[in-house]
OpenMM code with the backbone's topology and positions (N, CA, C; nanometers):
from openmm import Vec3, app, unit

residues = "UNK UNK UNK UNK UNK UNK UNK UNK UNK UNK UNK UNK UNK UNK UNK UNK UNK UNK UNK UNK UNK UNK UNK UNK UNK UNK UNK UNK UNK UNK UNK UNK UNK UNK UNK UNK UNK UNK UNK UNK UNK UNK UNK UNK UNK UNK UNK UNK UNK UNK UNK UNK UNK UNK UNK UNK UNK UNK UNK UNK UNK UNK UNK UNK UNK UNK UNK UNK UNK UNK UNK UNK UNK UNK UNK UNK UNK UNK UNK UNK UNK UNK UNK UNK UNK UNK UNK UNK UNK UNK UNK UNK UNK UNK UNK UNK UNK UNK UNK UNK UNK UNK UNK UNK UNK UNK UNK UNK UNK UNK UNK UNK UNK UNK".split()
positions = [
    Vec3(-6.6410, -1.0937, 12.3075),
    Vec3(-6.7454, -0.9367, 12.2941),
    Vec3(-6.6678, -0.8550, 12.2478),
    Vec3(-6.7548, -0.7770, 12.1916),
    Vec3(-6.6966, -0.6578, 12.1263),
    Vec3(-6.6062, -0.6047, 12.1889),
    Vec3(-6.5036, -0.5051, 12.1438),
    Vec3(-6.4709, -0.3762, 12.1882),
    Vec3(-6.5261, -0.2401, 12.1829),
    Vec3(-6.4884, -0.1668, 12.3371),
    Vec3(-6.5548, -0.0814, 12.3343),
    Vec3(-6.5359, 0.0393, 12.2153),
    Vec3(-6.5972, 0.1183, 12.1484),
    Vec3(-6.5041, 0.2294, 12.0376),
    Vec3(-6.4399, 0.3074, 12.1067),
    Vec3(-6.5266, 0.3768, 12.2657),
    Vec3(-6.4819, 0.4571, 12.2989),
    Vec3(-6.3199, 0.4284, 12.3561),
    Vec3(-6.2895, 0.3255, 12.4197),
    Vec3(-6.1776, 0.2387, 12.4743),
    Vec3(-6.1048, 0.2124, 12.3213),
    Vec3(-6.1436, 0.2165, 12.2440),
    Vec3(-6.0578, 0.2228, 12.1236),
    Vec3(-5.9999, 0.3513, 12.0625),
    Vec3(-6.0645, 0.4491, 12.1279),
    Vec3(-6.0495, 0.5961, 12.0903),
    Vec3(-5.9279, 0.6175, 12.1800),
    Vec3(-5.9646, 0.6074, 12.2629),
    Vec3(-5.8598, 0.6030, 12.3958),
    Vec3(-5.7193, 0.5894, 12.3697),
    Vec3(-5.6793, 0.4224, 12.3064),
    Vec3(-5.5725, 0.3701, 12.2962),
    Vec3(-5.5474, 0.4372, 12.1391),
    Vec3(-5.6019, 0.4913, 12.1085),
    Vec3(-5.5552, 0.5358, 11.9358),
    Vec3(-5.6123, 0.4390, 11.8409),
    Vec3(-5.6952, 0.3494, 11.8583),
    Vec3(-5.6653, 0.2231, 11.7359),
    Vec3(-5.8498, 0.2955, 11.6632),
    Vec3(-5.8633, 0.3892, 11.6941),
    Vec3(-5.9659, 0.4582, 11.5823),
    Vec3(-5.9778, 0.6071, 11.6225),
    Vec3(-5.9460, 0.6618, 11.5133),
    Vec3(-5.9671, 0.7937, 11.5136),
    Vec3(-6.0849, 0.8784, 11.5966),
    Vec3(-5.9995, 0.9913, 11.6210),
    Vec3(-6.0941, 1.1093, 11.6886),
    Vec3(-6.0401, 1.2344, 11.6729),
    Vec3(-6.0819, 1.3395, 11.7093),
    Vec3(-6.0115, 1.5086, 11.7230),
    Vec3(-6.0681, 1.5033, 11.8632),
    Vec3(-5.9563, 1.5233, 11.9061),
    Vec3(-5.9156, 1.4883, 12.0635),
    Vec3(-5.9132, 1.6615, 12.1041),
    Vec3(-5.9960, 1.6786, 12.1959),
    Vec3(-6.0058, 1.7986, 12.2502),
    Vec3(-5.9265, 1.8590, 12.3858),
    Vec3(-5.9173, 1.7224, 12.4273),
    Vec3(-5.8215, 1.7472, 12.6048),
    Vec3(-5.8018, 1.6122, 12.6290),
    Vec3(-5.6940, 1.5998, 12.6937),
    Vec3(-5.6556, 1.4767, 12.7266),
    Vec3(-5.5785, 1.4675, 12.8866),
    Vec3(-5.5882, 1.4170, 13.0247),
    Vec3(-5.5127, 1.4003, 13.0856),
    Vec3(-5.5189, 1.2594, 13.1806),
    Vec3(-5.5145, 1.2359, 13.2644),
    Vec3(-5.4885, 1.1242, 13.3287),
    Vec3(-5.5973, 1.0343, 13.3663),
    Vec3(-5.6525, 1.1446, 13.4059),
    Vec3(-5.8269, 1.0884, 13.4550),
    Vec3(-5.9103, 1.1094, 13.3428),
    Vec3(-5.9031, 1.1993, 13.2234),
    Vec3(-6.0671, 1.2108, 13.1631),
    Vec3(-5.9973, 1.2314, 12.9809),
    Vec3(-6.0463, 1.2202, 12.8905),
    Vec3(-6.0397, 1.1819, 12.7597),
    Vec3(-6.2061, 1.2944, 12.6821),
    Vec3(-6.1523, 1.3769, 12.6098),
    Vec3(-6.2528, 1.4247, 12.5896),
    Vec3(-6.2464, 1.4452, 12.4265),
    Vec3(-6.3224, 1.4252, 12.3264),
    Vec3(-6.3079, 1.4050, 12.1996),
    Vec3(-6.4580, 1.4995, 12.1009),
    Vec3(-6.4707, 1.5325, 11.9894),
    Vec3(-6.6311, 1.5752, 11.9526),
    Vec3(-6.6863, 1.4418, 11.8578),
    Vec3(-6.7934, 1.4363, 11.9064),
    Vec3(-6.8973, 1.3988, 11.8974),
    Vec3(-6.8878, 1.3524, 11.7131),
    Vec3(-6.9086, 1.2228, 11.6478),
    Vec3(-6.8912, 1.2201, 11.5559),
    Vec3(-7.0060, 1.2354, 11.4506),
    Vec3(-7.1677, 1.2309, 11.5481),
    Vec3(-7.2924, 1.2462, 11.4840),
    Vec3(-7.3176, 1.3652, 11.6149),
    Vec3(-7.2637, 1.5323, 11.5970),
    Vec3(-7.3127, 1.6347, 11.6620),
    Vec3(-7.4707, 1.6351, 11.6975),
    Vec3(-7.5299, 1.7330, 11.8035),
    Vec3(-7.6224, 1.7685, 11.7812),
    Vec3(-7.6376, 1.8807, 11.8433),
    Vec3(-7.5834, 1.9929, 11.7873),
    Vec3(-7.5167, 2.0917, 11.8370),
    Vec3(-7.3557, 2.1412, 11.7430),
    Vec3(-7.3473, 2.2646, 11.7954),
    Vec3(-7.2529, 2.3006, 11.6671),
    Vec3(-7.1037, 2.2716, 11.7275),
    Vec3(-7.1011, 2.2744, 11.8857),
    Vec3(-7.0569, 2.2620, 11.9812),
    Vec3(-7.0609, 2.0991, 12.0692),
    Vec3(-6.9904, 1.9703, 12.0019),
    Vec3(-7.0694, 1.8717, 12.0760),
    Vec3(-6.9113, 1.7424, 12.1162),
    Vec3(-6.9282, 1.7697, 12.2761),
    Vec3(-6.7760, 1.7397, 12.2663),
    Vec3(-6.8585, 1.6227, 12.4131),
    Vec3(-6.7618, 1.5076, 12.3652),
    Vec3(-6.7462, 1.3798, 12.4679),
    Vec3(-6.6589, 1.4049, 12.5797),
    Vec3(-6.6997, 1.3911, 12.7096),
    Vec3(-6.5702, 1.3370, 12.7977),
    Vec3(-6.5949, 1.1839, 12.8580),
    Vec3(-6.4744, 1.1162, 12.8502),
    Vec3(-6.5369, 0.9581, 12.8981),
    Vec3(-6.4075, 0.9646, 13.0150),
    Vec3(-6.4096, 0.8380, 13.1094),
    Vec3(-6.2939, 0.8900, 13.2447),
    Vec3(-6.2512, 0.7962, 13.1385),
    Vec3(-6.0924, 0.7578, 13.1644),
    Vec3(-5.9957, 0.6922, 13.1193),
    Vec3(-6.0037, 0.5989, 13.1313),
    Vec3(-6.0243, 0.5049, 13.2779),
    Vec3(-6.1073, 0.3842, 13.3130),
    Vec3(-6.2273, 0.3424, 13.2595),
    Vec3(-6.2371, 0.2564, 13.2176),
    Vec3(-6.3795, 0.1694, 13.1198),
    Vec3(-6.4464, 0.1456, 13.2467),
    Vec3(-6.5900, 0.2217, 13.2422),
    Vec3(-6.7076, 0.2029, 13.3008),
    Vec3(-6.7906, 0.2403, 13.2434),
    Vec3(-6.9128, 0.1415, 13.2664),
    Vec3(-6.9950, 0.1103, 13.1431),
    Vec3(-7.1311, 0.2250, 13.1515),
    Vec3(-7.1688, 0.2360, 13.2710),
    Vec3(-7.2774, 0.3147, 13.3053),
    Vec3(-7.3060, 0.3675, 13.4277),
    Vec3(-7.3428, 0.4713, 13.4186),
    Vec3(-7.3334, 0.5935, 13.5762),
    Vec3(-7.3962, 0.4166, 13.6979),
    Vec3(-7.4487, 0.3489, 13.6309),
    Vec3(-7.5186, 0.2444, 13.7373),
    Vec3(-7.3921, 0.2012, 13.8247),
    Vec3(-7.2185, 0.1825, 13.7659),
    Vec3(-7.1897, 0.1619, 13.7853),
    Vec3(-7.0703, 0.1660, 13.9118),
    Vec3(-7.1190, 0.3597, 13.8601),
    Vec3(-7.0536, 0.3947, 13.9912),
    Vec3(-7.0439, 0.3670, 14.1245),
    Vec3(-6.9728, 0.4207, 14.2020),
    Vec3(-6.9519, 0.3833, 14.3471),
    Vec3(-6.9357, 0.4815, 14.4282),
    Vec3(-6.9918, 0.4978, 14.5753),
    Vec3(-6.9300, 0.5989, 14.6557),
    Vec3(-6.7685, 0.6705, 14.6197),
    Vec3(-6.7071, 0.5647, 14.6378),
    Vec3(-6.5561, 0.5633, 14.5978),
    Vec3(-6.5152, 0.6206, 14.4154),
    Vec3(-6.5982, 0.6585, 14.3390),
    Vec3(-6.6360, 0.7026, 14.2286),
    Vec3(-6.6544, 0.9024, 14.1896),
    Vec3(-6.6305, 0.9140, 14.2775),
    Vec3(-6.6819, 1.0882, 14.3664),
    Vec3(-6.6173, 1.1588, 14.2691),
    Vec3(-6.4575, 1.1246, 14.2584),
    Vec3(-6.3692, 1.1954, 14.2378),
    Vec3(-6.3392, 1.1676, 14.0707),
    Vec3(-6.3678, 1.0710, 13.9890),
    Vec3(-6.4131, 1.0434, 13.9264),
    Vec3(-6.5080, 1.1123, 13.8441),
    Vec3(-6.6264, 1.0994, 13.9325),
    Vec3(-6.7415, 1.1850, 13.8451),
    Vec3(-6.7369, 1.3548, 13.8576),
    Vec3(-6.6674, 1.4182, 13.9295),
    Vec3(-6.6818, 1.5172, 13.9294),
    Vec3(-6.4922, 1.5707, 13.7940),
    Vec3(-6.4595, 1.5351, 13.7956),
    Vec3(-6.3131, 1.4628, 13.7213),
    Vec3(-6.4091, 1.5757, 13.6241),
    Vec3(-6.4995, 1.4507, 13.5549),
    Vec3(-6.5664, 1.4716, 13.3567),
    Vec3(-6.6084, 1.6125, 13.3919),
    Vec3(-6.7337, 1.6352, 13.4904),
    Vec3(-6.8122, 1.7650, 13.5461),
    Vec3(-6.7217, 1.8890, 13.5538),
    Vec3(-6.5965, 1.9034, 13.5861),
    Vec3(-6.4386, 1.9668, 13.5823),
    Vec3(-6.4146, 1.9918, 13.4527),
    Vec3(-6.3828, 1.9192, 13.3554),
    Vec3(-6.3394, 1.9018, 13.2847),
    Vec3(-6.4045, 1.9514, 13.1969),
    Vec3(-6.5443, 1.8832, 13.1398),
    Vec3(-6.6532, 1.9739, 13.0298),
    Vec3(-6.6630, 2.1363, 13.0631),
    Vec3(-6.6840, 2.1427, 13.2088),
    Vec3(-6.7188, 2.2903, 13.2100),
    Vec3(-6.5676, 2.3908, 13.1947),
    Vec3(-6.4443, 2.3613, 13.1972),
    Vec3(-6.3218, 2.4267, 13.1546),
    Vec3(-6.3303, 2.4544, 12.9780),
    Vec3(-6.3648, 2.3134, 12.9357),
    Vec3(-6.3775, 2.3048, 12.8521),
    Vec3(-6.4910, 2.4061, 12.7932),
    Vec3(-6.6166, 2.4169, 12.7980),
    Vec3(-6.7031, 2.5161, 12.7728),
    Vec3(-6.6470, 2.6968, 12.7606),
    Vec3(-6.6249, 2.6887, 12.9218),
    Vec3(-6.5315, 2.8095, 12.9240),
    Vec3(-6.4036, 2.8640, 12.8299),
    Vec3(-6.3346, 2.7604, 12.8136),
    Vec3(-6.2840, 2.7544, 12.7198),
    Vec3(-6.2970, 2.8203, 12.5420),
    Vec3(-6.4314, 2.7419, 12.5130),
    Vec3(-6.4780, 2.7478, 12.3733),
    Vec3(-6.6024, 2.9277, 12.3486),
    Vec3(-6.5516, 2.9303, 12.5222),
    Vec3(-6.6228, 3.1114, 12.5120),
    Vec3(-6.7802, 3.1164, 12.5419),
    Vec3(-6.8143, 2.9378, 12.6024),
    Vec3(-6.9681, 2.9083, 12.6335),
    Vec3(-7.0221, 2.9389, 12.7382),
    Vec3(-6.9084, 2.9405, 12.8248),
    Vec3(-6.9074, 2.9644, 13.0017),
    Vec3(-7.0180, 3.1081, 13.0428),
    Vec3(-7.0060, 3.2010, 12.9882),
    Vec3(-7.1329, 3.2800, 13.0171),
    Vec3(-7.2311, 3.2790, 12.9012),
    Vec3(-7.2649, 3.2500, 12.7806),
    Vec3(-7.3651, 3.2075, 12.6963),
    Vec3(-7.4539, 3.1145, 12.7243),
    Vec3(-7.4003, 2.9805, 12.8067),
    Vec3(-7.4220, 2.8652, 12.8570),
    Vec3(-7.4042, 2.7755, 12.7652),
    Vec3(-7.4476, 2.6625, 12.8152),
    Vec3(-7.4083, 2.5361, 12.7729),
    Vec3(-7.5248, 2.4150, 12.8305),
    Vec3(-7.5230, 2.3178, 12.7823),
    Vec3(-7.5933, 2.2096, 12.8488),
    Vec3(-7.5004, 2.0569, 12.8629),
    Vec3(-7.5054, 2.0338, 12.9679),
    Vec3(-7.4342, 1.8805, 13.0493),
    Vec3(-7.5203, 1.7659, 13.0254),
    Vec3(-7.4863, 1.6727, 12.9122),
    Vec3(-7.5804, 1.5396, 12.9765),
    Vec3(-7.4969, 1.4225, 12.9396),
    Vec3(-7.5764, 1.3304, 13.0815),
    Vec3(-7.5154, 1.1930, 13.1006),
    Vec3(-7.6410, 1.0813, 13.0503),
    Vec3(-7.6138, 1.0163, 12.9701),
    Vec3(-7.7383, 0.9068, 12.9649),
    Vec3(-7.6874, 0.7990, 13.0204),
    Vec3(-7.7972, 0.7002, 13.0871),
    Vec3(-7.7803, 0.6114, 13.1244),
    Vec3(-7.8848, 0.4858, 13.1225),
    Vec3(-7.8250, 0.3971, 13.0233),
    Vec3(-7.8912, 0.2833, 12.9702),
    Vec3(-7.9374, 0.3017, 12.8375),
    Vec3(-8.0107, 0.1947, 12.6941),
    Vec3(-8.0344, 0.2256, 12.6369),
    Vec3(-8.1884, 0.3450, 12.6352),
    Vec3(-8.2934, 0.2852, 12.7111),
    Vec3(-8.3745, 0.4249, 12.7524),
    Vec3(-8.4110, 0.5687, 12.7575),
    Vec3(-8.2574, 0.5967, 12.7832),
    Vec3(-8.1980, 0.7401, 12.8281),
    Vec3(-8.1099, 0.7451, 12.6912),
    Vec3(-8.0809, 0.6298, 12.5714),
    Vec3(-8.0305, 0.6926, 12.4949),
    Vec3(-7.8929, 0.6855, 12.5013),
    Vec3(-7.8522, 0.6099, 12.5450),
    Vec3(-7.7113, 0.5767, 12.5660),
    Vec3(-7.6515, 0.4504, 12.4450),
    Vec3(-7.5588, 0.4548, 12.3746),
    Vec3(-7.5713, 0.3596, 12.2557),
    Vec3(-7.4394, 0.3139, 12.2529),
    Vec3(-7.2938, 0.4025, 12.3237),
    Vec3(-7.1759, 0.3130, 12.3823),
    Vec3(-7.1813, 0.3107, 12.5049),
    Vec3(-7.1139, 0.1980, 12.5586),
    Vec3(-7.1464, 0.1790, 12.7402),
    Vec3(-7.0220, 0.1519, 12.7309),
    Vec3(-7.0151, 0.3000, 12.7414),
    Vec3(-6.8872, 0.3767, 12.8499),
    Vec3(-6.9356, 0.4841, 12.8740),
    Vec3(-6.9014, 0.5289, 13.0183),
    Vec3(-6.9767, 0.6260, 13.0726),
    Vec3(-6.9344, 0.7781, 12.9824),
    Vec3(-7.0271, 0.8397, 12.9450),
    Vec3(-6.9639, 0.9860, 12.8886),
    Vec3(-7.0002, 1.0851, 12.8859),
    Vec3(-6.9977, 1.1895, 12.9044),
    Vec3(-7.1031, 1.2972, 12.9479),
    Vec3(-7.0709, 1.3953, 12.7883),
    Vec3(-7.1660, 1.4042, 12.7835),
    Vec3(-7.2108, 1.5270, 12.6367),
    Vec3(-7.2231, 1.6491, 12.7311),
    Vec3(-7.0908, 1.7127, 12.5763),
    Vec3(-7.1432, 1.8794, 12.6285),
    Vec3(-7.1751, 1.9438, 12.4706),
    Vec3(-7.2920, 2.0503, 12.5283),
    Vec3(-7.3412, 2.0719, 12.3846),
    Vec3(-7.3629, 2.2592, 12.3931),
    Vec3(-7.3396, 2.3145, 12.2748),
    Vec3(-7.3166, 2.4159, 12.2919),
    Vec3(-7.3331, 2.5229, 12.1468),
    Vec3(-7.3693, 2.6033, 12.1619),
    Vec3(-7.3677, 2.6784, 12.0244),
    Vec3(-7.4614, 2.6893, 11.9650),
    Vec3(-7.6319, 2.6644, 12.0082),
    Vec3(-7.7176, 2.6839, 11.9920),
    Vec3(-7.8423, 2.6878, 12.0935),
    Vec3(-7.9189, 2.7504, 12.0986),
    Vec3(-8.0218, 2.7765, 12.1859),
    Vec3(-8.0968, 2.6360, 12.2530),
    Vec3(-8.1335, 2.5635, 12.3588),
    Vec3(-8.1534, 2.4758, 12.4015),
    Vec3(-8.3006, 2.4565, 12.4758),
    Vec3(-8.3670, 2.3768, 12.3848),
    Vec3(-8.5244, 2.3552, 12.4094),
    Vec3(-8.5440, 2.2813, 12.5236),
    Vec3(-8.6525, 2.2730, 12.6071),
    Vec3(-8.7045, 2.1765, 12.7940),
    Vec3(-8.8308, 2.2015, 12.6886),
    Vec3(-8.9062, 2.0505, 12.7528),
    Vec3(-8.7734, 1.9536, 12.7893),
    Vec3(-8.7213, 1.9225, 12.7068),
    Vec3(-8.5823, 1.8596, 12.7233),
    Vec3(-8.5110, 1.7782, 12.5612),
    Vec3(-8.4903, 1.6646, 12.4791),
    Vec3(-8.6150, 1.6237, 12.5181),
    Vec3(-8.6711, 1.5070, 12.3995),
    Vec3(-8.7156, 1.3827, 12.4726),
] * unit.nanometer
topology = app.Topology()
chain = topology.addChain("A")
for resn in residues:
    res = topology.addResidue(resn, chain)
    for name in ("N", "CA", "C"):
        topology.addAtom(name, app.Element.getBySymbol(name[0]), res)
């Protein structure tokens, strides 16, 4: 079984530009940014997809969103605007199977997103 790239980043085995880390959430810059600001937020504990969350994970899900909104505000996008995206499985664009929330900012976002 192949090791999860995001777990390797979490453990320091792969390099990343870390934006924020606490006991619950790790945030780092995306290596293939889709906007001038593109930060990924992962739960410290490995969870493959949003389908693997249970009601007991409500706090963990909230921590991801709270961390992302705080970073957006810290970077000056709280009022200007930003997008948060969580893809679930391949047809939605998930390519690394460790839940991750995308923070996109720094440009006008179109709708529908793609």
